[in-house]
Backbone and ligand atoms as CSV (ligand in chain L), in Angstrom:
chain,resi,resn,atom,element,x,y,z
A,1,MET,N,N,2.105,0.851,21.092
A,1,MET,CA,C,3.127,0.351,20.335
A,1,MET,C,C,3.664,1.332,19.351
A,2,TYR,N,N,4.904,1.345,19.346
A,2,TYR,CA,C,5.427,2.264,18.284
A,2,TYR,C,C,5.695,1.303,16.843
A,3,LYS,N,N,5.419,2.249,15.922
A,3,LYS,CA,C,5.639,1.609,14.717
A,3,LYS,C,C,6.649,2.430,13.792
A,4,SER,N,N,7.388,1.940,12.989
A,4,SER,CA,C,8.366,2.590,12.255
A,4,SER,C,C,7.954,2.487,10.768
A,5,LYS,N,N,8.571,3.250,9.967
A,5,LYS,CA,C,8.314,3.372,8.502
A,5,LYS,C,C,8.421,2.016,7.766
A,6,GLU,N,N,9.455,1.350,8.299
A,6,GLU,CA,C,9.817,-0.083,7.624
A,6,GLU,C,C,8.665,-1.298,8.121
A,7,GLY,N,N,7.599,-0.757,8.940
A,7,GLY,CA,C,6.692,-1.609,9.420
A,7,GLY,C,C,7.291,-1.955,10.894
A,8,HIS,N,N,6.477,-2.856,11.526
A,8,HIS,CA,C,6.724,-3.139,12.972
A,8,HIS,C,C,7.881,-4.236,12.928
A,9,LYS,N,N,8.981,-3.799,13.727
A,9,LYS,CA,C,10.066,-4.691,13.717
A,9,LYS,C,C,9.893,-5.983,14.635
A,10,MET,N,N,8.972,-6.056,15.383
A,10,MET,CA,C,8.750,-7.267,16.169
A,10,MET,C,C,7.357,-7.786,15.751
A,11,ALA,N,N,7.269,-7.962,14.415
A,11,ALA,CA,C,6.018,-8.430,13.865
A,11,ALA,C,C,5.639,-9.868,14.212
A,12,ASP,N,N,6.760,-10.635,14.431
A,12,ASP,CA,C,6.354,-12.084,14.988
A,12,ASP,C,C,5.965,-12.142,16.304
A,13,GLU,N,N,4.603,-12.490,16.386
A,13,GLU,CA,C,4.011,-12.444,17.815
A,13,GLU,C,C,4.733,-13.248,18.783
A,14,SER,N,N,4.999,-14.665,18.377
A,14,SER,CA,C,5.592,-15.475,19.467
A,14,SER,C,C,7.121,-14.916,19.777
A,15,ARG,N,N,7.758,-14.372,18.840
A,15,ARG,CA,C,8.943,-13.913,19.040
A,15,ARG,C,C,8.912,-12.685,20.136
A,16,THR,N,N,7.910,-11.749,19.963
A,16,THR,CA,C,7.655,-10.736,20.748
A,16,THR,C,C,7.367,-11.095,22.187
A,17,GLY,N,N,6.423,-12.209,22.200
A,17,GLY,CA,C,6.115,-12.801,23.511
A,17,GLY,C,C,7.237,-13.213,24.223
A,18,ARG,N,N,8.071,-14.027,23.615
A,18,ARG,CA,C,9.296,-14.599,24.193
A,18,ARG,C,C,10.280,-13.353,24.662
A,19,LYS,N,N,10.308,-12.498,23.871
A,19,LYS,CA,C,11.170,-11.210,24.290
A,19,LYS,C,C,10.741,-10.561,25.536
A,20,LEU,N,N,9.284,-10.337,25.523
A,20,LEU,CA,C,8.622,-9.721,26.663
A,20,LEU,C,C,8.727,-10.503,27.936
A,21,ASP,N,N,8.767,-11.885,27.846
A,21,ASP,CA,C,8.969,-12.625,29.017
A,21,ASP,C,C,10.237,-12.472,29.384
A,22,GLU,N,N,11.264,-12.441,28.613
A,22,GLU,CA,C,12.526,-12.401,28.879
A,22,GLU,C,C,12.916,-10.851,29.714
A,23,ILE,N,N,12.309,-9.878,29.191
A,23,ILE,CA,C,12.323,-8.641,29.841
A,23,ILE,C,C,11.779,-8.661,31.160
A,24,GLU,N,N,10.740,-9.311,31.266
A,24,GLU,CA,C,9.981,-9.315,32.554
A,24,GLU,C,C,10.758,-10.069,33.731
A,25,GLU,N,N,11.477,-11.141,33.285
A,25,GLU,CA,C,12.461,-11.812,34.246
A,25,GLU,C,C,13.446,-10.878,34.630
A,26,ILE,N,N,14.144,-10.044,33.569
A,26,ILE,CA,C,15.184,-9.199,33.912
A,26,ILE,C,C,14.804,-8.194,34.987
A,27,ALA,N,N,13.571,-7.526,34.557
A,27,ALA,CA,C,13.035,-6.451,35.570
A,27,ALA,C,C,12.621,-7.165,36.902
A,28,LYS,N,N,12.438,-8.207,36.950
A,28,LYS,CA,C,12.032,-8.921,38.269
A,28,LYS,C,C,13.243,-8.840,39.194
A,29,GLY,N,N,14.401,-9.196,38.438
A,29,GLY,CA,C,15.705,-9.179,39.084
A,29,GLY,C,C,15.988,-7.792,39.538
A,30,TRP,N,N,15.706,-6.747,38.750
A,30,TRP,CA,C,15.932,-5.437,39.041
A,30,TRP,C,C,15.048,-5.010,40.279
A,31,GLY,N,N,14.073,-5.596,40.465
A,31,GLY,CA,C,13.186,-5.520,41.659
A,31,GLY,C,C,13.773,-5.945,42.891
A,32,LYS,N,N,14.343,-7.194,42.828
A,32,LYS,CA,C,15.125,-7.761,43.996
A,32,LYS,C,C,16.210,-6.817,44.261
A,33,LEU,N,N,17.097,-6.309,43.227
A,33,LEU,CA,C,18.120,-5.405,43.393
A,33,LEU,C,C,17.640,-4.084,44.249
A,34,LEU,N,N,16.463,-3.718,43.642
A,34,LEU,CA,C,15.961,-2.467,44.327
A,34,LEU,C,C,15.591,-2.697,45.700
A,35,ALA,N,N,15.076,-3.807,46.135
A,35,ALA,CA,C,14.733,-3.939,47.474
A,35,ALA,C,C,15.949,-3.941,48.291
A,36,GLU,N,N,17.131,-4.592,47.811
A,36,GLU,CA,C,18.359,-4.502,48.556
A,36,GLU,C,C,18.920,-3.268,48.570
A,37,GLN,N,N,18.882,-2.371,47.680
A,37,GLN,CA,C,19.196,-1.035,47.676
A,37,GLN,C,C,18.542,-0.104,48.536
A,38,ALA,N,N,17.246,-0.316,48.591
A,38,ALA,CA,C,16.353,0.606,49.422
A,38,ALA,C,C,16.555,0.302,50.854
A,39,PHE,N,N,16.826,-0.974,51.145
A,39,PHE,CA,C,17.070,-1.478,52.569
A,39,PHE,C,C,18.190,-2.215,52.769
A,40,PRO,N,N,19.341,-1.579,52.556
A,40,PRO,CA,C,20.532,-2.380,52.576
A,40,PRO,C,C,20.943,-3.081,54.005
A,41,ASP,N,N,20.377,-2.489,55.014
A,41,ASP,CA,C,20.561,-3.196,56.268
A,41,ASP,C,C,19.455,-4.307,56.642
A,42,GLY,N,N,18.725,-4.490,55.548
A,42,GLY,CA,C,17.557,-5.399,55.740
A,42,GLY,C,C,16.178,-4.664,56.017
A,43,VAL,N,N,15.273,-5.317,55.589
A,43,VAL,CA,C,13.734,-4.716,55.817
A,43,VAL,C,C,13.266,-4.820,57.224
A,44,GLY,N,N,13.535,-3.836,57.847
A,44,GLY,CA,C,12.887,-3.715,59.139
A,44,GLY,C,C,11.517,-4.058,59.445
A,45,LEU,N,N,11.077,-4.537,60.618
A,45,LEU,CA,C,9.883,-4.946,60.886
A,45,LEU,C,C,8.852,-3.552,60.904
A,46,ASP,N,N,9.734,-2.346,60.992
A,46,ASP,CA,C,8.736,-1.135,60.972
A,46,ASP,C,C,8.281,-0.731,59.474
A,47,VAL,N,N,8.928,-1.303,58.501
A,47,VAL,CA,C,8.729,-1.114,57.132
A,47,VAL,C,C,7.340,-1.688,56.843
A,48,ASP,N,N,6.259,-0.919,56.664
A,48,ASP,CA,C,5.018,-1.375,56.088
A,48,ASP,C,C,4.635,-1.638,54.538
A,49,LEU,N,N,3.663,-2.335,54.291
A,49,LEU,CA,C,3.423,-2.456,52.819
A,49,LEU,C,C,3.446,-1.037,52.137
A,50,TRP,N,N,2.835,-0.079,52.750
A,50,TRP,CA,C,2.676,1.212,52.125
A,50,TRP,C,C,4.092,1.788,51.664
A,51,MET,N,N,5.010,1.772,52.683
A,51,MET,CA,C,6.297,2.224,52.315
A,51,MET,C,C,7.066,1.377,51.383
A,52,MET,N,N,6.862,-0.031,51.266
A,52,MET,CA,C,7.464,-0.886,50.202
A,52,MET,C,C,6.793,-0.388,48.737
A,53,GLU,N,N,5.581,-0.155,48.824
A,53,GLU,CA,C,4.890,0.219,47.685
A,53,GLU,C,C,5.470,1.581,47.159
A,54,GLU,N,N,5.740,2.461,48.162
A,54,GLU,CA,C,6.114,3.968,47.782
A,54,GLU,C,C,7.303,3.758,47.033
A,55,VAL,N,N,8.458,3.021,47.571
A,55,VAL,CA,C,9.523,2.802,46.981
A,55,VAL,C,C,9.495,2.261,45.585
A,56,THR,N,N,8.587,1.308,45.559
A,56,THR,CA,C,8.472,0.463,44.154
A,56,THR,C,C,7.850,1.410,43.150
A,57,VAL,N,N,6.798,2.173,43.421
A,57,VAL,CA,C,6.306,3.078,42.521
A,57,VAL,C,C,7.170,4.136,42.091
A,58,ARG,N,N,7.968,4.796,42.851
A,58,ARG,CA,C,8.871,5.759,42.479
A,58,ARG,C,C,9.865,5.210,41.466
A,59,ALA,N,N,10.366,4.013,41.968
A,59,ALA,CA,C,11.344,3.421,41.028
A,59,ALA,C,C,10.771,2.901,39.559
A,60,THR,N,N,9.593,2.585,39.532
A,60,THR,CA,C,8.743,2.242,38.432
A,60,THR,C,C,8.682,3.332,37.434
A,61,LYS,N,N,8.288,4.526,37.948
A,61,LYS,CA,C,7.983,5.756,37.272
A,61,LYS,C,C,9.341,6.033,36.625
A,62,ALA,N,N,10.401,6.011,37.393
A,62,ALA,CA,C,11.758,6.346,36.974
A,62,ALA,C,C,12.135,5.484,35.807
A,63,LEU,N,N,11.866,4.154,35.964
A,63,LEU,CA,C,12.248,3.127,34.940
A,63,LEU,C,C,11.520,3.460,33.707
A,64,VAL,N,N,10.317,3.817,33.843
A,64,VAL,CA,C,9.362,4.090,32.745
A,64,VAL,C,C,10.032,5.310,31.807
A,65,SER,N,N,10.273,6.441,32.572
A,65,SER,CA,C,10.879,7.572,31.713
A,65,SER,C,C,12.143,7.274,31.352
A,66,GLY,N,N,12.939,6.775,31.984
A,66,GLY,CA,C,14.379,6.315,31.501
A,66,GLY,C,C,14.323,5.463,30.286
A,67,ALA,N,N,13.572,4.518,30.275
A,67,ALA,CA,C,13.357,3.605,29.090
A,67,ALA,C,C,12.908,4.306,27.938
A,68,ILE,N,N,11.581,5.012,28.095
A,68,ILE,CA,C,10.964,5.606,27.104
A,68,ILE,C,C,11.773,6.758,26.268
A,69,GLU,N,N,12.458,7.330,27.196
A,69,GLU,CA,C,13.354,8.625,26.898
A,69,GLU,C,C,14.571,7.912,25.931
A,70,THR,N,N,15.058,6.956,26.502
A,70,THR,CA,C,16.136,6.288,25.734
A,70,THR,C,C,15.661,5.698,24.349
A,71,MET,N,N,14.632,5.148,24.292
A,71,MET,CA,C,14.184,4.471,23.051
A,71,MET,C,C,13.870,5.595,21.975
A,72,THR,N,N,12.943,6.690,22.531
A,72,THR,CA,C,12.616,7.490,21.532
A,72,THR,C,C,13.706,8.596,21.217
A,73,ALA,N,N,14.764,8.738,21.990
A,73,ALA,CA,C,15.920,9.358,21.617
A,73,ALA,C,C,16.781,8.667,20.566
A,74,ALA,N,N,16.576,7.444,20.642
A,74,ALA,CA,C,17.420,6.521,19.583
A,74,ALA,C,C,16.747,6.635,18.211
A,75,GLN,N,N,15.435,6.823,18.238
A,75,GLN,CA,C,14.661,6.952,17.056
A,75,GLN,C,C,14.929,8.407,16.414
A,76,THR,N,N,15.078,9.413,17.346
A,76,THR,CA,C,15.252,10.699,16.862
A,76,THR,C,C,16.534,10.954,16.398
A,77,GLU,N,N,17.497,10.100,16.847
A,77,GLU,CA,C,18.940,10.272,16.366
A,77,GLU,C,C,19.037,9.606,14.911
A,78,ALA,N,N,18.132,8.521,14.823
A,78,ALA,CA,C,18.068,7.887,13.309
A,78,ALA,C,C,17.463,8.763,12.520
A,79,LEU,N,N,16.843,9.847,12.841
A,79,LEU,CA,C,16.161,10.901,11.723
A,79,LEU,C,C,16.925,12.156,11.671
A,80,GLU,N,N,18.141,12.350,12.024
A,80,GLU,CA,C,19.003,13.535,11.986
A,80,GLU,C,C,19.028,13.975,10.467
A,81,GLY,N,N,19.238,15.281,10.502
A,81,GLY,CA,C,19.554,15.887,9.136
A,81,GLY,C,C,18.338,16.401,8.388
A,82,GLN,N,N,18.201,16.043,7.287
A,82,GLN,CA,C,17.327,16.706,6.316
A,82,GLN,C,C,16.079,15.558,6.132
A,83,VAL,N,N,14.923,16.106,5.953
A,83,VAL,CA,C,13.710,15.374,5.699
A,83,VAL,C,C,12.800,15.898,4.767
A,84,SER,N,N,12.342,15.043,3.898
A,84,SER,CA,C,11.335,15.497,2.744
A,84,SER,C,C,9.961,15.808,3.390
A,85,CYS,N,N,9.547,16.995,2.940
A,85,CYS,CA,C,8.072,17.314,3.436
A,85,CYS,C,C,7.072,16.330,2.586
A,86,PRO,N,N,6.033,15.884,3.623
A,86,PRO,CA,C,5.217,14.958,3.071
A,86,PRO,C,C,4.255,15.501,1.966
A,87,GLY,N,N,3.993,16.921,2.207
A,87,GLY,CA,C,3.094,17.538,1.204
A,87,GLY,C,C,3.971,17.962,-0.111
A,88,CYS,N,N,5.084,18.406,-0.138
A,88,CYS,CA,C,5.715,18.843,-1.451
A,88,CYS,C,C,6.916,18.046,-1.894
A,89,GLY,N,N,7.572,17.524,-0.952
A,89,GLY,CA,C,8.713,16.788,-1.257
A,89,GLY,C,C,10.005,17.516,-0.998
A,90,GLN,N,N,9.694,18.794,-0.704
A,90,GLN,CA,C,11.002,19.688,-0.355
A,90,GLN,C,C,11.800,19.341,0.859
A,91,SER,N,N,13.210,19.540,0.673
A,91,SER,CA,C,13.985,18.905,1.836
A,91,SER,C,C,13.992,20.024,2.843
A,92,CYS,N,N,13.596,19.437,3.911
A,92,CYS,CA,C,13.606,20.625,5.140
A,92,CYS,C,C,14.468,20.098,6.371
A,93,ARG,N,N,15.013,21.066,7.046
A,93,ARG,CA,C,15.769,20.828,8.068
A,93,ARG,C,C,15.140,20.382,9.413
A,94,LEU,N,N,15.564,19.376,10.097
A,94,LEU,CA,C,15.047,18.802,11.023
A,94,LEU,C,C,15.509,19.525,12.529
A,95,ASP,N,N,14.531,20.061,13.272
A,95,ASP,CA,C,14.656,20.544,14.557
A,95,ASP,C,C,14.181,19.591,15.798
A,96,HIS,N,N,14.357,20.059,16.927
A,96,HIS,CA,C,13.770,19.189,18.064
A,96,HIS,C,C,13.027,20.075,18.992
A,97,ARG,N,N,12.052,19.624,19.495
A,97,ARG,CA,C,11.158,20.217,20.489
A,97,ARG,C,C,10.899,19.300,21.478
A,98,SER,N,N,11.264,19.586,22.894
A,98,SER,CA,C,11.067,18.761,24.027
A,98,SER,C,C,9.626,18.998,24.579
A,99,ARG,N,N,8.862,17.839,24.830
A,99,ARG,CA,C,7.757,17.983,25.517
A,99,ARG,C,C,7.344,16.751,26.338
A,100,PRO,N,N,6.760,17.019,27.539
A,100,PRO,CA,C,6.588,15.739,28.450
A,100,PRO,C,C,5.322,15.182,27.886
A,101,ILE,N,N,5.356,13.872,28.046
A,101,ILE,CA,C,4.228,13.061,27.558
A,101,ILE,C,C,3.674,12.016,28.525
A,102,GLN,N,N,2.646,11.579,28.775
A,102,GLN,CA,C,1.939,10.695,29.525
A,102,GLN,C,C,2.035,9.250,28.878
A,103,VAL,N,N,2.753,8.346,29.551
A,103,VAL,CA,C,2.969,6.881,29.080
A,103,VAL,C,C,2.218,6.039,30.175
A,104,ARG,N,N,1.903,4.789,29.737
A,104,ARG,CA,C,1.446,3.953,30.747
A,104,ARG,C,C,2.502,3.754,31.815
A,105,GLY,N,N,2.081,4.076,33.054
A,105,GLY,CA,C,3.120,3.889,34.097
A,105,GLY,C,C,3.896,5.076,34.509
A,106,GLY,N,N,3.624,6.322,33.850
A,106,GLY,CA,C,4.488,7.487,34.073
A,106,GLY,C,C,4.419,8.545,33.061
A,107,THR,N,N,5.419,9.321,33.231
A,107,THR,CA,C,5.609,10.381,32.162
A,107,THR,C,C,7.111,10.281,31.706
A,108,ALA,N,N,7.411,10.742,30.512
A,108,ALA,CA,C,8.664,10.736,29.880
A,108,ALA,C,C,8.708,12.242,29.238
A,109,LYS,N,N,9.983,12.699,28.976
A,109,LYS,CA,C,10.093,13.722,28.027
A,109,LYS,C,C,10.428,13.345,26.851
A,110,LEU,N,N,9.770,13.878,25.775
A,110,LEU,CA,C,10.009,13.427,24.487
A,110,LEU,C,C,10.472,14.514,23.774
A,111,ASN,N,N,11.937,14.153,23.211
A,111,ASN,CA,C,12.600,14.941,22.464
A,111,ASN,C,C,12.300,14.896,20.864
A,112,GLU,N,N,11.100,15.672,20.647
A,112,GLU,CA,C,10.281,15.332,19.394
A,112,GLU,C,C,11.090,15.899,18.282
A,113,PRO,N,N,11.396,15.405,17.073
A,113,PRO,CA,C,11.678,15.729,15.924
A,113,PRO,C,C,10.768,16.501,15.167
A,114,VAL,N,N,10.756,17.660,14.744
A,114,VAL,CA,C,10.028,18.515,13.997
A,114,VAL,C,C,10.477,19.451,12.937
A,115,ALA,N,N,9.971,19.219,11.818
A,115,ALA,CA,C,10.473,19.994,10.547
A,115,ALA,C,C,9.473,21.086,10.212
A,116,HIS,N,N,9.897,22.075,9.486
A,116,HIS,CA,C,9.020,23.008,9.060
A,116,HIS,C,C,9.294,23.241,7.418
A,117,CYS,N,N,8.275,23.130,6.656
A,117,CYS,CA,C,8.247,23.465,5.411
A,117,CYS,C,C,7.813,24.689,4.999
A,118,SER,N,N,8.719,25.580,4.449
A,118,SER,CA,C,8.408,26.981,4.174
A,118,SER,C,C,7.441,27.057,2.918
A,119,THR,N,N,7.541,26.138,2.078
A,119,THR,CA,C,6.723,26.243,1.004
A,119,THR,C,C,5.136,26.057,1.335
A,120,CYS,N,N,4.909,24.807,2.001
A,120,CYS,CA,C,3.644,24.506,2.571
A,120,CYS,C,C,3.239,25.322,3.860
A,121,ARG,N,N,4.127,26.098,4.505
A,121,ARG,CA,C,4.076,26.675,5.723
A,121,ARG,C,C,3.357,25.833,6.683
A,122,ARG,N,N,3.871,24.718,6.913
A,122,ARG,CA,C,3.360,23.915,7.882
A,122,ARG,C,C,4.653,23.086,8.625
A,123,ASP,N,N,4.244,22.765,9.911
A,123,ASP,CA,C,5.242,21.889,10.729
A,123,ASP,C,C,4.873,20.335,10.405
A,124,PHE,N,N,5.720,19.594,10.326
A,124,PHE,CA,C,5.363,17.955,10.355
A,124,PHE,C,C,6.449,17.353,11.048
A,125,PHE,N,N,5.839,16.219,11.457
A,125,PHE,CA,C,6.545,15.353,12.488
A,125,PHE,C,C,7.051,14.013,11.839
A,126,PRO,N,N,8.386,14.000,11.362
A,126,PRO,CA,C,8.886,12.809,10.729
A,126,PRO,C,C,9.052,11.588,11.685
A,127,SER,N,N,8.674,11.891,12.910
A,127,SER,CA,C,8.886,10.851,14.019
A,127,SER,C,C,8.311,9.452,13.660
A,128,ALA,N,N,8.986,8.459,14.138
A,128,ALA,CA,C,8.409,7.032,13.977
A,128,ALA,C,C,7.491,6.816,15.230
A,129,ALA,N,N,7.631,7.570,16.216
A,129,ALA,CA,C,6.836,7.425,17.446
A,129,ALA,C,C,5.447,7.826,17.269
A,130,GLY,N,N,4.849,8.269,16.187
A,130,GLY,CA,C,3.481,8.634,15.890
A,130,GLY,C,C,3.011,9.814,16.872
A,131,ALA,N,N,3.986,10.719,17.332
A,131,ALA,CA,C,3.551,11.867,18.037
A,131,ALA,C,C,2.988,12.973,17.128
A,132,GLU,N,N,1.720,13.066,17.068
A,132,GLU,CA,C,1.156,14.189,16.221
A,132,GLU,C,C,0.923,15.365,17.123
A,133,ALA,N,N,0.767,16.489,16.292
A,133,ALA,CA,C,0.825,17.901,16.816
A,133,ALA,C,C,-0.583,18.040,17.500
L,1,ZN,ZN,ZN,6.033,21.271,1.711
């Protein structure tokens, strides 16, 4: 779970549950679309469960990386500009560093915000994504 500095935005458990139910329904719809896209002429009798699974797993991994990369990029954008060093409070310029991360269900490229404080001689990560060095 991602946490932001302002605290968890989806703190209300039941509201979070409803939202997740909603997303699950939407994603199930995408699954149906995927099946149609993967086999536009219909699923032939030669298509076995292994092949169905192969198509689904590939799509799932792509979905995971697409969603995670979009969400983390949105957070990174929110942090653009100058940030204060947690050690001395000096204003430091924010840069980005890209690295692959493992998430449940696949991998994603995290464009991680990183700042360097010349006074404390250390890098720090003002990310809300909780990515530590
Ligand atoms: Zn500092």
